[in-house]
Each structure stands twice: as C-alpha cells, then as structure tokens.
C-alpha positions in Angstrom: 128.1 170.6 81.2 123.9 169.8 83.1 122.4 169.7 80.5 123.0 168.4 77.3 120.8 168.8 74.3 121.2 166.4 71.9 120.7 163.3 74.0 117.0 165.1 74.9 116.9 165.3 71.1 117.8 161.6 70.7 115.2 160.6 73.1 117.2 160.6 76.0 114.7 160.7 79.9 115.8 163.9 81.6 113.6 162.9 85.3 114.4 161.2 88.2 112.8 158.6 90.1 111.8 160.4 93.2 109.5 162.4 90.3 107.5 159.4 88.7 107.4 157.4 91.3 105.2 160.5 92.6 104.0 161.8 89.7 102.8 158.2 88.7 101.0 157.5 85.7 100.3 160.7 83.8 99.1 159.4 80.5 96.1 162.2 79.4 95.9 163.8 82.4 96.9 167.9 82.0 100.8 168.6 83.6 102.0 172.4 84.4 105.8 172.1 84.8 106.4 175.2 87.9 109.7 177.0 87.1 110.4 175.2 84.0 113.6 177.4 82.7 113.7 176.2 79.2 111.3 172.8 78.4 113.4 170.3 78.3 112.6 168.1 81.6 108.4 169.4 80.4 109.2 167.8 77.4 109.8 164.5 79.1 106.9 164.4 81.2 105.2 165.5 77.4 106.8 162.5 76.0 105.5 160.4 78.9 101.7 161.2 77.6 100.9 164.4 79.0 99.5 167.1 77.7 102.2 169.7 79.6 102.0 173.5 80.3 105.6 175.5 81.9 105.9 178.3 83.8 109.2 180.2 83.7 109.7 184.2 84.4 112.8 184.7 81.7 111.5 185.4 78.5 114.2 184.4 77.1 113.7 180.4 78.7 110.4 180.6 77.2 111.3 181.6 73.9 113.5 178.7 73.7 111.5 176.5 75.2 108.9 177.2 71.9 112.1 176.6 70.1 112.8 173.0 71.8 109.2 171.8 71.4 109.8 172.6 68.0 112.7 171.0 67.3 111.4 168.0 69.0 108.2 167.3 68.2 106.6 167.4 71.1 103.0 170.0 71.7 103.6 172.1 75.1 102.5 175.6 76.6 104.5 177.7 77.3 103.9 181.0 79.6 106.0 183.8 80.6 104.7 184.0 84.3 106.1 184.7 87.8 105.1 181.6 89.4 104.3 183.8 92.8 101.7 185.4 90.4 100.4 182.8 88.7 97.6 184.0 85.8 94.8 183.5 86.9 93.3 181.2 84.1 95.6 178.8 85.2 93.4 178.0 87.7 91.8 174.4 88.3 92.8 173.2 84.9 95.8 170.0 86.6 95.7 167.8 87.8 99.5 167.7 88.7 101.5 170.7 89.6 104.8 169.7 90.0 108.6 171.5 90.3 111.6 170.0 90.7 115.5 171.0 91.3 116.6 174.2 92.6 113.0 176.0 93.1 112.5 177.6 95.9 115.9 179.1 96.9 114.9 181.6 94.8 111.1 182.0 95.6 111.0 185.1 98.5 107.3 184.6 99.2 107.3 180.9 100.1 103.1 181.1 100.4 102.1 183.1 97.4 104.0 179.8 95.6 102.3 176.9 97.3 98.9 179.1 96.8 99.7 179.8 93.2 100.2 175.4 92.4 96.7 174.9 94.9 95.1 177.3 93.1 95.9 175.6 89.5 95.5 172.1 90.6 92.0 170.4 90.1 90.0 168.9 92.7 91.8 165.9 93.9 94.9 166.5 92.2 98.1 166.4 93.2 101.4 168.7 94.1 104.9 166.9 93.5 107.6 169.2 94.6 111.8 167.5 94.6 113.8 169.7 95.5 117.3 170.2 97.8 117.2 169.9 101.6 117.4 173.1 103.4 120.3 171.3 105.4 122.0 170.3 102.0 121.6 173.7 100.7 123.5 174.7 103.6 126.8 173.4 102.7 129.2 175.2 100.7 132.1 173.2 100.5 132.6 169.0 102.1 136.7 169.4 101.8 137.2 171.3 104.0 133.1 171.1 105.5 131.9 174.1 105.4 128.6 175.9 105.8 128.2 179.5 105.5 124.1 179.5 104.2 121.1 179.3 106.6 119.0 176.8 107.3 115.5 178.7 106.9 114.0 182.0 108.2 113.4 183.3 104.5 115.9 186.1 104.2 117.1 187.1 100.8 120.7 185.8 100.6 122.7 187.5 98.6 126.1 186.7 96.7 128.6 187.8 93.6 128.9 184.9 90.9 131.1 184.6 87.8 130.0 181.3 86.5 126.6 179.2 86.7 125.6 176.1 88.2 125.2 174.4 84.5 128.6 174.8 83.7 130.8 176.2 86.5 134.0 176.5 83.8 131.6 178.9 81.6 133.1 182.5 81.5 130.5 185.2 82.7 130.5 188.3 84.4 129.8 189.2 87.6 126.4 189.4 89.1 124.4 189.2 92.4 121.8 186.8 92.6 119.5 186.3 95.4 118.4 183.5 97.0 116.0 182.6 100.0 116.8 180.3 102.6 113.2 178.2 103.5 113.4 175.3 106.1 111.7 172.1 105.9 109.0 173.1 108.0 108.0 176.5 106.7 107.9 174.8 103.5 105.7 172.3 104.7 103.5 175.3 106.8 103.2 176.8 103.9 101.6 173.8 101.5 99.5 172.9 104.4 98.5 177.4 104.8 98.0 176.8 101.2 95.2 174.3 102.3 96.6 171.8 100.3 96.8 167.9 101.6 100.5 166.5 102.1 100.2 162.1 101.6 104.4 162.7 101.6 107.3 164.0 102.7 110.5 162.0 102.1 114.0 163.2 102.8 116.7 161.0 100.6 120.5 160.6 101.6 121.2 158.8 98.0 121.0 160.8 95.2 122.0 160.7 91.1 121.3 164.2 91.0 124.0 165.6 89.3 123.7 169.3 91.4 124.7 167.9 94.2 128.6 167.5 92.4 129.9 169.0 95.5 129.9 165.6 97.1 132.6 163.0 96.1 130.6 160.3 93.7 130.3 156.6 95.0 131.2 153.6 92.7 127.4 152.7 92.2 127.2 156.4 91.1 125.0 157.3 93.6 126.1 160.9 96.3 125.6 160.8 99.5 126.5 163.1 102.4 128.8 161.5 105.3 127.7 163.1 108.9 129.6 161.1 110.6 128.0 157.3 111.2 125.4 158.5 108.4 124.5 160.2 105.8 122.5 163.8 106.3 119.4 164.0 103.3 120.4 166.2 100.0 116.9 166.0 98.7 113.3 166.1 100.0 110.5 165.4 98.0 106.8 166.4 98.5 103.4 165.3 97.3 99.9 167.1 98.6 96.8 166.9 97.0 93.8 169.8 96.8 91.2 168.5 98.5 88.4 166.1 96.4 85.7 168.6 96.3 85.9 172.7 95.4 85.5 175.1 98.7 83.5 178.2 98.2 
C-alpha cells in the first residue's frame, strides 16, 4: 500500500530528497502544489514552514485533503480545479509551484499545464517538477522485458484496469483510464514556451520512490532500471524560473 496516513499523522515525512533539494528552504514561502491528490505531500510542505495551496480536479480528493489538514492540525488551502485551466485568482501568488510523481501522464494539454504553472508564479518564482521518466513509462514488465507504451507524442492511451497504483491487490470494478505520453523534449519545450527559464534538468537512475516497484530492489533499498551494462533513468526532475521582471 502506497499511502500510510497513520504514520503521516505521527510525523512521517513523505517528501523525497530530489524535490527537497530542488525546492530548497521553503520557510515563509507561498507554495502551490499541483495535482495534490488528498493533500499528504502538500501538508508536509506546510510542516516545513510554507504557506501551502493544493489543487486537484477531484472533489473527493479535496474533501479528504481538508479533513487530513484538520486531523494533522496544519493550515492549508485546497482548491478544486483542473491544472490545465487554473483559476485566474492564483495568478502571481506563489514563490514555488511544485508537482511530483505521476503528474503529466494525466495531462492532455501539456502547453496549458505549463502556462498555468507559469501564470501562478511571482517574478523570480520557481517551478519544481519531478516525474516518472518517459523511458521508464514505456515499460510494462521488466522480467520479462516488455515495453508497450509510446515515448512521447501526447496521443491518448486507453486501458481498462481492475486495480489501483496505490494498492494493486485492492478489488476494483473495471474502468477505463486515459493517459498521455510526453517525451522529455516535449516537456522542456512546453516549459520554455510558457516563458519559463529552465535552470536544471536531471535524469535519475537510482530512486527510492515506491512507484518504481516494477523494478528489482537492490540491497541498499534503491531501485534501478538495468539495461545492458548501464542503467536507464526512472525519474527526471526539472527546475525552471519565472523571469524576474513581469512582462506585459
């Protein structure tokens, strides 16, 4: 099971080293968390001293996030909205926009998503995006090796599923899900097209993120994507900044 609410309420930190390093000290900063789900990571940014706002399209997730904030005794705003069409009142209100792990595969309009992130930032503000690498997302099975998902292109990919990524063994009524593959080049181009200035792009071959559980876990607790005598990336991370002066 991916989520453990009880340990979170007891003080467990759910954030990973990649996003913590890229975000830096968030004390006293205004942070917008895109696709916040039920708010656990959003609230951990609050624990680190940020003033936080989480956005998700799911009304059920937003209700649960508000309940979790109350249980944890933490202050946060949660907004029900599509991250491809953010409310205009969020414009220019944030020092940091962050989105992590399982983000852009749900986004049909990558350019609109990036424009929204850029719109929400103050001049000099930062976007931090950490997500599954498009090369890793092509992988259906490692043993045996099966790759059956496109590397980029943005065309909708439909699949009928009977489980959930959070708990694959949880019985669920079959339903169709739609995801969208975006290459690293497409992601970077969309960020630049939104007026963001990219100052860091990394690809990560060793990760602790449990969403990579399709891969073998090493004795050190990390997972790698072996390919010949080397490793392919599992995650990428991007940091970009809004121009320091507002444009008209």
